[in-house]
C-alpha positions in Angstrom: -140.4 26.9 -148.4 -138.9 23.6 -147.2 -141.0 20.6 -147.2 -141.2 18.6 -143.9 -143.6 15.9 -144.9 -142.6 12.3 -145.1 -142.6 10.3 -148.2 -145.7 8.2 -148.7 -143.8 5.0 -148.7 -140.9 4.0 -146.5 -138.9 0.8 -146.9 -138.8 -1.2 -143.6 -135.2 -1.4 -142.4 -134.8 -4.2 -139.8 -133.1 -3.1 -136.7 -130.0 -4.9 -135.5 -130.1 -6.4 -132.1 -127.5 -5.1 -129.7 -126.7 -6.7 -126.4 -126.1 -4.6 -123.3 -124.1 -7.1 -121.2 -121.1 -5.7 -119.4 -122.0 -2.0 -120.0 -120.6 0.3 -117.3 -122.6 3.3 -116.1 -121.7 6.3 -113.8 -125.4 6.7 -113.0 -125.9 3.5 -111.0 -128.8 2.4 -113.3 -129.1 0.0 -116.2 -128.1 1.5 -119.5 -131.3 2.6 -121.3 -129.8 3.1 -124.8 -130.2 0.4 -127.5 -126.5 0.0 -128.0 -123.5 -0.8 -125.7 -122.0 2.2 -124.0 -118.5 2.7 -122.4 -120.2 5.0 -119.8 -123.1 7.3 -119.1 -123.3 10.4 -117.0 -126.1 12.6 -115.7 -125.9 15.9 -117.6 -129.0 18.1 -118.1 -129.6 19.0 -121.7 -125.9 18.6 -122.8 -124.8 20.6 -125.8 -122.8 18.9 -128.5 -119.5 17.6 -127.0 -116.2 18.9 -128.3 -112.7 17.6 -127.7 -109.8 19.9 -128.7 -106.5 18.0 -129.5 -104.9 19.4 -126.3 -107.8 19.3 -124.0 -110.4 17.1 -122.2 -113.9 16.3 -123.5 -115.9 19.5 -123.2 -119.7 19.8 -122.9 -122.0 22.7 -122.1 -125.6 22.5 -120.9 -128.6 24.1 -122.4 -130.3 24.2 -118.9 -131.5 27.6 -117.6 -130.6 26.9 -114.0 -127.9 28.4 -111.9 -126.5 25.2 -110.5 -126.0 23.5 -113.9 -122.5 24.3 -115.3 -121.9 26.5 -118.4 -119.0 24.2 -119.3 -117.9 20.9 -117.9 -114.6 19.1 -118.6 -115.1 15.3 -118.7 -112.6 12.5 -118.7 -113.3 10.9 -122.1 -112.3 7.4 -121.0 -114.4 7.3 -117.8 -117.0 10.0 -118.0 -115.8 11.5 -114.6 -116.0 15.2 -114.2 -112.7 17.0 -114.0 -114.1 20.6 -113.4 -117.2 22.7 -114.0 -117.7 26.4 -114.5 -121.1 27.8 -113.6 -122.8 31.1 -114.6 -126.0 33.0 -114.5 -129.4 31.6 -115.0 -130.2 31.3 -118.7 -130.2 28.9 -121.6 -126.8 28.5 -123.3 -125.5 27.9 -126.7 -123.3 25.0 -127.9 -119.6 25.5 -127.4 -117.1 27.0 -129.8 -113.4 26.0 -129.1 -110.0 27.0 -130.1 -106.6 25.7 -128.9 -107.0 27.1 -125.4 -110.6 28.2 -124.7 -114.3 27.3 -125.0 -116.8 30.0 -125.9 -120.6 30.3 -125.4 -123.5 32.6 -125.5 -126.1 32.7 -122.7 -129.7 34.1 -122.7 -128.7 35.8 -119.4 -127.1 38.3 -121.7 -123.4 37.2 -121.6 -120.7 36.0 -123.9 -118.2 34.0 -122.0 -114.8 32.3 -122.6 -113.5 29.5 -120.4 -109.9 28.4 -120.2 -110.3 24.6 -120.4 -106.8 23.9 -119.2 -107.2 25.9 -116.0 -110.9 25.1 -115.7 -111.8 28.8 -115.0 -113.5 31.7 -116.7 -111.2 33.8 -118.9 -113.6 36.7 -119.6 -117.3 37.6 -119.8 -118.9 40.3 -121.9 -122.3 41.8 -121.2 -124.8 41.8 -124.1 -128.0 43.6 -124.8 -131.1 42.4 -126.7 -130.7 38.8 -125.7 -132.4 38.2 -122.3 -136.0 38.2 -123.6 -135.2 36.5 -127.0 -136.8 33.2 -128.0 -135.0 29.9 -127.5 -133.4 30.0 -131.0 -131.1 32.8 -130.1 -128.7 30.3 -128.4 -129.1 27.6 -131.1 -125.7 28.0 -132.8 -122.2 27.9 -131.4 -119.7 30.8 -131.5 -117.3 30.7 -134.5 -113.5 31.3 -134.0 -112.1 33.3 -137.0 -108.5 34.5 -136.7 -108.1 36.6 -133.5 -111.9 37.1 -133.3 -114.7 34.9 -132.0 -118.0 35.5 -133.7 -121.3 35.1 -131.7 -124.4 34.4 -133.8 -127.3 36.3 -132.1 -130.4 35.4 -134.1 -133.7 33.9 -133.0 -136.6 32.3 -134.7 -139.1 35.0 -133.8 -138.9 38.8 -134.2 -138.0 39.8 -130.7 -134.2 40.1 -131.3 -132.1 42.0 -133.8 -130.4 39.4 -136.0 -126.7 40.0 -136.0 -123.2 38.6 -135.8 -121.2 40.1 -132.9 -117.4 39.8 -133.1 -115.4 39.9 -129.9 -111.7 39.6 -129.3 -110.5 36.1 -128.4 -108.0 37.6 -126.0 -110.2 39.7 -123.7 -113.8 39.8 -125.1 -113.5 43.4 -126.3 -116.0 44.3 -129.1 -114.6 44.1 -132.6 -117.7 44.4 -134.8 -121.5 44.1 -135.1 -123.0 43.0 -138.4 -126.8 43.2 -138.6 -128.5 40.6 -140.8 -131.7 41.2 -142.9 -133.3 38.0 -141.5 -132.8 35.2 -139.1 -129.9 32.8 -139.5 -131.1 29.7 -141.3 -128.3 27.5 -139.9 -124.9 27.6 -138.2 -122.2 29.8 -139.6 -118.7 28.4 -140.3 -115.2 29.9 -140.1 -113.6 30.8 -143.5 -109.8 30.5 -143.5 -107.7 33.1 -145.1 -107.7 32.6 -148.9 -105.2 34.4 -151.0 -104.9 38.0 -149.8 -108.3 37.9 -148.0 -108.4 37.8 -144.2 -110.2 35.2 -142.0 -113.9 35.5 -141.7 -117.2 33.6 -141.3 -119.7 32.4 -143.8 -123.4 32.7 -142.6 -126.6 31.2 -144.1 -129.5 33.6 -143.9 -133.2 32.8 -144.0 -133.7 35.3 -146.9 -132.0 32.6 -149.1 -128.6 34.2 -149.1 -125.2 33.0 -148.1 -122.9 35.8 -146.9 -119.2 36.0 -146.0 -118.1 38.5 -143.4 -114.5 39.6 -142.6 -113.4 40.0 -139.0 -113.9 43.7 -139.2 -117.6 43.1 -139.9 -117.6 44.1 -143.5 -119.5 41.9 -146.0 -117.1 40.3 -148.5 -119.8 38.7 -150.7 -123.4 37.4 -150.8 -124.9 34.8 -153.0 -128.5 33.9 -153.4 -128.7 30.1 -152.9 -132.4 29.7 -152.4 -134.6 29.6 -149.3 -133.6 28.1 -146.0 -129.9 27.2 -146.5 -128.5 24.7 -144.1 -125.6 25.1 -141.7 -122.4 25.7 -143.6 -119.2 23.6 -143.9 -116.0 25.2 -145.2 -113.0 23.0 -146.2 -109.9 24.7 -147.7 -111.1 27.2 -150.3 -114.7 25.8 -150.7 -117.9 26.3 -148.7 -120.7 23.7 -148.8 -124.3 24.2 -148.0 -127.6 22.5 -148.5 -130.7 24.3 -149.7 -134.5 23.9 -149.7 -134.1 24.2 -153.5 -133.2 20.4 -153.0 -129.6 20.5 -153.8 -126.1 20.7 -152.3 -123.9 23.6 -153.4 -120.2 24.2 -153.4 -119.0 27.8 -153.6 -115.6 29.4 -153.8 -115.0 30.6 -150.2 -113.1 33.7 -151.4 -115.5 35.0 -154.0 -118.9 33.2 -153.5 -118.8 31.9 -157.0 -120.9 28.6 -157.3 -118.6 25.8 -158.4 -121.2 23.0 -158.6 -124.7 22.0 -157.6 -125.8 18.4 -156.8 -129.4 17.3 -156.8 -131.2 16.1 -153.6 -134.8 15.3 -153.0 -135.6 17.6 -150.2 -134.1 20.3 -147.8 -131.1 19.8 -145.5 -131.3 20.2 -141.7 -127.7 19.3 -140.7 -124.3 20.6 -141.5 -122.5 18.7 -144.3 -119.3 16.8 -143.4 -116.2 17.3 -145.6 -113.5 14.6 -145.2 -110.9 13.1 -147.5 -112.2 14.7 -150.7 -115.8 13.8 -150.1 -118.9 15.6 -148.9 -121.3 13.7 -146.9 -124.8 15.1 -146.3 -128.1 13.9 -145.0 -131.4 15.2 -146.1 -135.1 15.5 -145.2 -135.5 13.0 -148.1 -134.5 10.2 -145.8 -131.1 9.6 -147.7 -127.5 9.9 -146.6 -125.3 10.9 -149.6 -121.6 11.0 -150.5 -120.4 13.4 -153.2 -117.0 14.0 -154.7 -115.9 17.3 -153.2 -114.1 18.5 -156.4 -116.7 17.7 -159.0 -120.0 17.2 -157.2 -120.4 13.7 -158.6 -122.6 11.5 -156.4 -120.7 8.5 -155.2 -123.4 6.7 -153.2 -126.5 7.2 -151.2 -128.4 5.0 -148.7 -132.0 5.3 -147.6 -132.6 5.7 -143.9 -135.8 5.6 -141.6 -136.4 9.3 -141.2 -134.9 12.7 -142.0 -131.3 13.3 -141.0 -131.3 15.7 -138.0 -127.7 15.3 -136.9 -124.6 14.4 -138.7 -123.1 12.6 -140.2 -120.0 12.7 -138.0 -116.9 10.7 -138.6 -114.6 8.7 -136.4 -111.9 6.6 -138.2 -113.5 5.0 -141.3 -117.0 5.1 -139.9 -119.8 7.6 -140.3 -122.4 8.1 -137.5 -125.8 9.7 -138.3 -128.9 10.5 -136.3 -132.3 10.6 -137.9 -135.6 11.6 -136.4 -136.0 13.2 -132.9 -137.1 16.9 -132.6 -135.5 19.9 -134.3 -136.2 23.6 -133.9 -137.1 24.8 -137.4 -136.1 28.3 -138.5 -138.8 30.4 -140.1 -141.5 28.5 -138.3 -140.7 29.3 -134.7 -141.5 25.9 -133.5 -140.1 22.4 -132.9 -140.9 19.7 -135.5 -140.9 16.0 -134.4 -139.8 13.2 -136.6 -140.2 9.5 -136.0 -138.5 7.1 -135.6 -135.3 8.2 -134.0 -132.3 6.0 -135.0 -128.6 6.0 -135.0 -126.8 4.6 -138.1 -123.2 3.5 -138.6 -121.9 3.4 -142.2 -118.6 2.7 -143.7 -117.3 5.6 -145.8 -118.1 3.6 -148.9 -121.7 3.6 -148.0 -122.0 0.1 -146.5 -124.5 0.1 -143.7 -122.9 -1.6 -140.7 -125.4 -1.0 -137.8 -128.7 0.6 -137.1 -130.0 1.3 -133.6 -133.7 2.4 -133.0 -134.5 4.6 -130.0 -137.9 3.1 -129.3 -140.0 3.3 -126.1 -139.0 4.9 -122.8 -135.4 6.1 -122.4 -134.1 6.9 -118.9 -131.9 9.6 -120.3 -134.8 11.2 -122.3 -135.0 12.1 -126.0 -131.9 11.8 -128.1 -130.7 15.1 -129.4 -127.4 14.5 -131.0 -124.4 12.3 -131.7 -120.9 13.5 -132.5 -117.4 12.2 -132.9 -114.9 13.9 -130.7 -111.4 12.6 -130.6 -111.5 8.8 -130.9 -115.0 8.4 -129.4 -118.6 8.9 -130.3 -120.9 10.6 -127.8 -124.7 10.8 -127.6 -126.5 13.7 -125.9 -130.0 13.2 -124.4 -132.3 15.4 -122.4 -130.7 14.3 -119.1 -127.7 12.2 -120.0 -124.4 12.2 -121.9 -123.1 8.8 -123.0 -119.9 7.5 -124.8 -120.7 4.6 -127.1 -118.7 1.4 -126.8 -116.1 0.8 -129.6 -118.1 -2.3 -130.7 -120.9 0.1 -132.0 -118.6 1.1 -134.8 -117.6 -2.5 -135.8 -119.3 -4.6 -138.5 -120.9 -7.8 -137.3 
């Protein structure tokens, strides 16, 4: 069982001051974030922003209301809305994207694809066993695997059949249904074709297993990695996952064979980041780590102010990480708050460049995530989407 308690002692890390002079906002109010922004826009419970290479900035909304868009295209430079597609009432998942469409799952009982070049819905598929499910059923984004998009339908309670549903990317026709023995413990990841094997998806399950499914729904392999594995990252022929056994694991994506294990001091809540031969991962132990992706050798670690709940994400030679805030914990059917909430900027060699504490009242509400999309870094709050100013990534 993962440990969610704080360490008894925490080093005090001084916050760096950040001026807000000259910050533009689309909302007509003063910027409430503790760092300079390029723009802010009113968006209710935005899901994590995505920016395909050939498309605009895409953001969904977790709002249950009819009038709030399922998917909105935003100009990344100005924050102005280009188009929006609405749908039925019901909380929605984060977006999955490919080179043409964005995909999402709604508690209204629909899977949907939106053509982000045309700004219109491409198809919808009616689902069952979703409308009365708990909030966790729309926690994870769909996964694009070959000509199939895989929808993770799995809640934190027992009122939904835990399963992966494969639909055709072209028209939403059903391809497969793979039932799971327990709830998903984190977000699945696409597994590229390796050798003679076809494309598939690697899924972390709350029973402590990591499982790979092909796009026909067959299970290619399963490995016991310990309780509560994290969201999965796959790079090349290797899958990376954190575990409540207090370690980061690297596995052969084709066979499931464990290649190496690296020690941590607690569980992992966020997806590892794989980039340029390194694996970056943040833990509930208040540390951000970098490991060599081939050998598992630890390259550096830095102590932060709270458990890592989002990231790291990378733009250029900078890493951006969010600690604290609230997270929905699998297996406990509840939201766990961590304090303080802060955003960190590191160089890829582990040098801390900036720290921003989200303290006191924020006009945009609680900070939920920060992601790099294209050449920008975006922050999602309860009622606001913001693009951070480029100077946030610069060392003083």
